[in-house]
N, C-alpha and C positions, 0 to 999 in steps of 0.2 A: 785299280790297275792302270786305267787310262791316265790318271794323274801322274803316276810314277813314270810311265812311258814318256809322257809329254815333257816332264822335267828332265828326264834322262836324255831325251833327244836334243832338247835345247842346250843342255850343258855340254854334251859332246860336240855339238855344232859350234858352241862358243869357243871351246878349246881348239877345234880344228880350223876355225875361221881365218886366223892369220896366214894359213898356208894356201888359201885360195886367192886367185887373182890372175892378172895378165901374165905375170912372171911366176913360173913354178919354182918353189923354193926347195933346195936340198937341205934336209934336216941336219946333216953333218956339217954343212957349210954355215948354217945359221949360227952355230956356236963358235965359229972362228971369227974373231973380232976384226980381222983385216979383210974379210971377204965381202963382196957386193951383196950377197944374200943376207949377211948379217946386218948390213946397213938398211936394207929394205925392211927386214923383219923388225928391227928395234926403232927405226926412225919413221917408218910409214905404217906398217901393218899393226904393231902393238898399240901405238897411240890411237889409231883409228878404231881398233877393237874397244878400247876403254872409253873413247869419246862416244862411240855408239851406245855402249852400255849405260853410261851416265845420262846421255841424251834420252834414252828410252825410259829411264827412271823418272826424269823430269816430265816427259810427255804423259806417261801413264798416271803418275800421281796428280798432275794438273787436271787430267780428265776426271779422275776419281773425285777430286776436290770440287770441281765445277758441277759435276752431276749431283754431289751431295748437297752443296750449298743451295742449288736451285731446284733440287728434287726433280730433276729432269734427266732421263738417260741419254738424251741427245746433246746435252750441253758439253762443249769442249772449247778450249781457246781457239781452235780452228774454226768451229762453227759460229763462234761469236765475233769473228772478224779480226781478232788480235794478230793472227799470223798474216792476214792480208795487209794490215797496217804496217807490219814490219817489212813486207815485200815492197810496198809503195815507198816507204822511207828509203830503202836500199836503192830502188829504181831512180828516185830523185837524185841521190848521191852519184849514181853512175851517169845519169844524164848530164849532171853539172861537172862531170870530170873529176870528182873528189875521190881519188883513189889512193890518197896518202895514208899515213899511219900516225895516230896520236896516242901516246901512252901505251904503245904496244898493240893498239886496236885499230883496225882499218876504219876509215871514215864511212865506208859502206856499211860496216857492222854497226857503227855508232848511229847512223841515220836510221838503220833498220830497228835498232833498239828504241830510239825515240818514237818512231812510228807506232810500235807496239804499245808503248806506255801511254802515248797520247790517246790511243784507241780505248785503253782501259778507262782512263779518266773521262773520256767522252761517253762511254757506256754508263759509267756511274752517274754522270750528270743527267743524261737523258732518262735513266731509270727512275729519276724522281718524278717524272711526268706520267709514269705508267701507274694506273690505278687498279684496273681490273685485269685478271689473268696475268699477273706480273711476270711470272717466269716464262710463260709461253710468249708473251709480248717481247720480252728481252731477247729470246731466241730469234724471233722474227726481225728484231732490230739489228741483231748481229749479222744476220743474213743480208739485210738491206745494206749495212755498212760494207760488207764484203763485196757486194755487187757494185757499190759506188766506188770503192777502192779499185776494183778491177777495171772499171771504166776509165778512171784516172790513169791507171797503169797502161791502158791501151793508148792513151794520149802520149804518154812518155815513150812508148814503143814507136809511135808514129813520128815523133820528133827526133828520135835517136838515130844515130848512124849504125852501120852494120856491126862494128865492133862493140858498141854500147849495147845494142840489142842482143848480141850473142852472150855477153856477160850477164845481162838481165835474165835472159831465157834460162841460162844454166842455174842462176840463183833461184829462180821461181820453182824449179823442179827438185830442189833440195839435194844436198850432198854431205857425206860424212868424210870426204877426202881432205885430210889435213897433213901437215908435216910437223913433227916434233911433239913435245909433251905439254906445251903451254895450254892448249884447249882442254885436253883431258884433266889436267890438274884443276883448272878454273871450274870446269863443270862438275868435277868431283866435289868441290867445296860447295857449289850452288845446290847440288842434289842433296848433300848432307843437311844444309840449312832447310831445304824444303821438307825433307823427311822428318827432321826434328820438329819443325813448326806444325806439321800435320799431326804428328804423334802427341805433341804437347796439348793440342786442342782436340784430341780424339773423342773425349766425352761430350764436348760441346757439339762436335760434328754429328755424333750419335743422336743428340737431341734435335739438331737442325734437320737431320734426315727424316725424322718423324713428322714434325710440323713446326712452323715458326711460332704458333700459338703455344704449343707445349714448351718450347724453349723459353719463351717469355714468362710463362707461369713458374718455371724453375729458376727464374731470376737471371737468365742469360741476356746480356746485351747483344742481341742478334745483329744489329746493324754494325756495331764496332767489330765484332768477330768476323763477320762476312767481309767487310772492307779490308781488314788486316790480312786475312788469308788470301783474298783475291789479289791484293797488291803484291804479296810475296810470291804467289804463283805466277802472276803476270810478269813480274820482273825476271823470274827464272826463264819463262817462255820467251820473253823479249830478248834476253841475252842469247838464248839458244838459236832462235830463228835468225837473229842478226848474223850469226856465224854459219849455220848450216843451211839456211833457207827454210822454207816451210816443209815440214814433214807431217803430213796429215794423217788422221784416223787412228794413230797409236793410242791417243788419249780416249778414243771412243771404243776401240775394240778390246784393249787389254783389261780395263776394269770389268767389263761384262764377262769376259772369259774367266777371270779369277772369281767373280761372283758365282758363276755356274759351277766352277770346280769346288769352291769353298763358300757355300751359302750360310755364312756365319755373320757375326756382328762386324761392323765396319772397322773397328779398331783391330780386329784380328786379321783383316785383309790388307792393312797398310803396307807391311813389309813384303808380303807375298806379291802384291800389285807392283811394287817398286822393282823387285828382282825379276819378276816375269816380264815387265816392260823392258828392262835392260836386255834380257836374253832374247826377247821377241824382236827387238829392233836390230840386234846383231845378226839374228837369223835372216831378217829381210835384207840386210846389207850384204850378207854372204851370198844370197841369191843374185844380187846385182853384179857380183864379181864372178859368179859361176857362169852366168849367161854371157857367152862370147859375142860381142857386137863390135862395130868399128870403134866406138868409144864406150866408156863405162855407162851402164844403164843407171839413171838417177834413182836414188832411193825413194823419192816422192812418188814415182810411178808405181813401184811395187806396193807401197803402203796404200795408195789409192785403189789399186786393183783388188786389194784385200778388203779395204775399208768401205769402198763404195757399195758393193752388194750387202755388206754387213749393216750399213746405215739404212738401206732400203728394208732389210729384214726387221730392224728395230722399229721402223715406222709402221710397217704392216702389223707387227706383233702388238704394238701399242693400240692400234685402231681396233684390233680384235680382242683386246683386253687380256692378252696372254701374259 
């Protein structure tokens, strides 16, 4: 009963979401092509709805993938410092005044993407030197990188002017605010690739979720599979963070909620995690538009308010062996 109610609630909120915001829309005028309400609905609200849905899919599945590959419920691209790398890259672009567009993408987004990908390869390189407690050490390594990136970002803040700092501050808090259908279409394609990749390797992930030794006994090339899926996931996250800014904790919260609702095999949770992640992020975004403030509340604040306590709960649960 709880599952049905939760899915129904998120679905209804998904349908109603485009009608929430600073401007109240008249349903009758939405379907009149010449009205302002129609422009707002089709050029702003609907693209944002689908951008949020596909962003949620990418974040949730990336979290599920990282937690499976490293067999650690705390692993996400956010906790491994990949999002922080993207923010630092974007901050450098803003500080250098690189606000142009190349091949339809802003230089800020390109620098953010490069920052995320360089972090992935840095983690893969440094992981070669980890011998004992590999997965726990990698998590600590990611946290250390995040702190290091945050320090560098503070230097960028200190050196920047008021306008640059305002742009950077808004970017670091995350936003799903877009115009037009370019981003939703792009991230629809990226999410499809990510879903297909994870589903294609679903049996390998089942083995890796048990243990690396079991996977090797079954003839699985664990290193090749891990690197391939990590790169695909990190490219997806890199693209997303470079456009939306960091949106934390979705990859942490959603996989655990779906696992509690459906305690089955991993391959049976892939599509459920993807859809739930999309609906969940849209719900969080709807909250940001319902709360009336002087300016729109950043989505990163809402997800952090939910994810922070959840992260603490997971740590305490693990220490108690729950």
